[in-house]
C-alpha positions as a Markdown table, in Angstrom:
| # | Residue | x | y | z |
|---|---|---|---|---|
| 1 | Met | 0.0 | 0.0 | 0.0 |
| 2 | Ala | 2.8 | 2.4 | 0.8 |
| 3 | Gln | 4.1 | 1.7 | -2.7 |
| 4 | Asp | 1.0 | 3.3 | -4.2 |
| 5 | Asn | 1.3 | 6.5 | -2.1 |
| 6 | Pro | 2.5 | 9.3 | -4.4 |
| 7 | Tyr | 4.2 | 11.1 | -1.6 |
| 8 | Val | 6.4 | 8.0 | -0.9 |
| 9 | Asn | 7.3 | 7.8 | -4.5 |
| 10 | Asp | 8.1 | 11.5 | -4.7 |
| 11 | Ala | 10.3 | 11.1 | -1.6 |
| 12 | Lys | 12.1 | 8.1 | -3.0 |
| 13 | Asn | 12.7 | 10.0 | -6.3 |
| 14 | Ala | 14.0 | 13.0 | -4.4 |
| 15 | Val | 16.3 | 10.8 | -2.3 |
| 16 | His | 17.6 | 9.1 | -5.5 |
| 17 | Asp | 18.2 | 12.5 | -7.2 |
| 18 | Leu | 20.0 | 13.8 | -4.1 |
| 19 | Arg | 22.1 | 10.6 | -4.0 |
| 20 | Asp | 23.1 | 11.0 | -7.7 |
| 21 | Lys | 23.9 | 14.7 | -7.3 |
| 22 | Ala | 26.0 | 14.0 | -4.2 |
| 23 | Ser | 27.8 | 11.2 | -6.0 |
| 24 | Glu | 28.6 | 13.6 | -8.9 |
| 25 | Gln | 29.8 | 16.3 | -6.6 |
| 26 | Leu | 32.1 | 13.8 | -4.8 |
| 27 | Asp | 33.5 | 12.5 | -8.1 |
| 28 | Arg | 34.3 | 16.1 | -9.1 |
| 29 | Ala | 35.9 | 16.9 | -5.8 |
| 30 | Ala | 37.9 | 13.7 | -5.9 |
| 31 | Gly | 39.1 | 14.6 | -9.4 |
| 32 | Arg | 40.2 | 18.1 | -8.2 |
| 33 | Val | 42.0 | 16.6 | -5.2 |
| 34 | Glu | 43.8 | 14.1 | -7.4 |
| 35 | Gly | 44.8 | 16.9 | -9.8 |
| 36 | Ala | 46.1 | 19.0 | -6.9 |
| 37 | Ala | 48.0 | 16.1 | -5.5 |
| 38 | Arg | 49.6 | 15.4 | -8.9 |
| 39 | Thr | 50.6 | 19.0 | -9.2 |
| 40 | Val | 52.1 | 19.1 | -5.7 |
| 41 | Tyr | 54.0 | 15.8 | -6.5 |
| 42 | Asn | 55.4 | 17.2 | -9.7 |
| 43 | Arg | 56.4 | 20.5 | -8.2 |
| 44 | Ser | 58.1 | 18.7 | -5.2 |
| 45 | Gly | 60.3 | 16.9 | -7.7 |
| 46 | Glu | 61.3 | 20.3 | -9.3 |
| 47 | Val | 61.9 | 21.7 | -5.8 |
| 48 | Ser | 64.1 | 18.8 | -5.0 |
| 49 | Glu | 66.2 | 19.3 | -8.1 |
| 50 | Asn | 66.5 | 23.0 | -7.4 |
| 51 | Val | 67.6 | 22.3 | -3.8 |
| 52 | Gln | 70.2 | 19.9 | -5.0 |
| 53 | Glu | 71.5 | 22.4 | -7.5 |
| 54 | Val | 71.8 | 25.1 | -4.9 |
| 55 | Ala | 73.5 | 22.7 | -2.5 |
| 56 | Gly | 76.0 | 21.9 | -5.3 |
| 57 | Asn | 76.6 | 25.6 | -5.9 |
| 58 | Leu | 77.0 | 26.3 | -2.2 |
| 59 | Lys | 79.5 | 23.5 | -1.8 |
| 60 | Ser | 81.5 | 24.8 | -4.8 |
| 61 | Ala | 81.5 | 28.3 | -3.4 |
| 62 | Val | 82.6 | 27.1 | 0.1 |
| 63 | Asp | 85.4 | 25.0 | -1.5 |
| 64 | Thr | 86.6 | 28.0 | -3.4 |
| 65 | Ser | 86.4 | 30.3 | -0.4 |
| 66 | Val | 88.3 | 27.8 | 1.8 |
| 67 | Arg | 91.0 | 27.5 | -0.8 |
| 68 | Asp | 91.4 | 31.2 | -1.6 |
| 69 | Gln | 90.6 | 32.9 | 1.8 |
| 70 | Pro | 90.8 | 30.3 | 4.6 |
| 71 | Met | 90.8 | 32.8 | 7.5 |
| 72 | Ala | 87.8 | 34.8 | 6.2 |
| 73 | Thr | 85.9 | 31.6 | 5.7 |
| 74 | Leu | 86.7 | 30.5 | 9.2 |
| 75 | Ala | 85.6 | 33.8 | 10.6 |
| 76 | Val | 82.3 | 33.6 | 8.6 |
| 77 | Ala | 81.7 | 30.1 | 9.9 |
| 78 | Ala | 82.4 | 31.2 | 13.5 |
| 79 | Val | 79.9 | 34.1 | 13.2 |
| 80 | Leu | 77.3 | 31.9 | 11.6 |
| 81 | Gly | 77.8 | 29.3 | 14.3 |
| 82 | Phe | 77.3 | 32.0 | 17.0 |
| 83 | Val | 74.2 | 33.3 | 15.4 |
| 84 | Leu | 72.6 | 29.8 | 14.9 |
| 85 | Gly | 73.5 | 29.0 | 18.5 |
| 86 | Ala | 71.9 | 32.2 | 19.7 |
| 87 | Ile | 68.7 | 31.5 | 17.7 |
| 88 | Trp | 68.7 | 27.9 | 18.9 |
| 89 | Lys | 69.0 | 28.9 | 22.5 |
| 90 | Ser | 66.1 | 31.4 | 22.4 |
């Protein structure tokens, strides 16, 4: 008997429509999240490469500085150590 009630059928149809719309929205959101995650992953690889390049450049600069001006390099290292120690302590 409840099956013949037009209000019950309307409610069922409304629930099915809401379910379908919610499913579509979730699919769209999942697609956006997946795209964002892929973008972050790709950019993290680029960042990693850039960091490695900077580290290589820094190593080269330090090697050159130690070879050409060892006392100045030592003084800079001491000051840098002092500053980092002060920051760490606070």
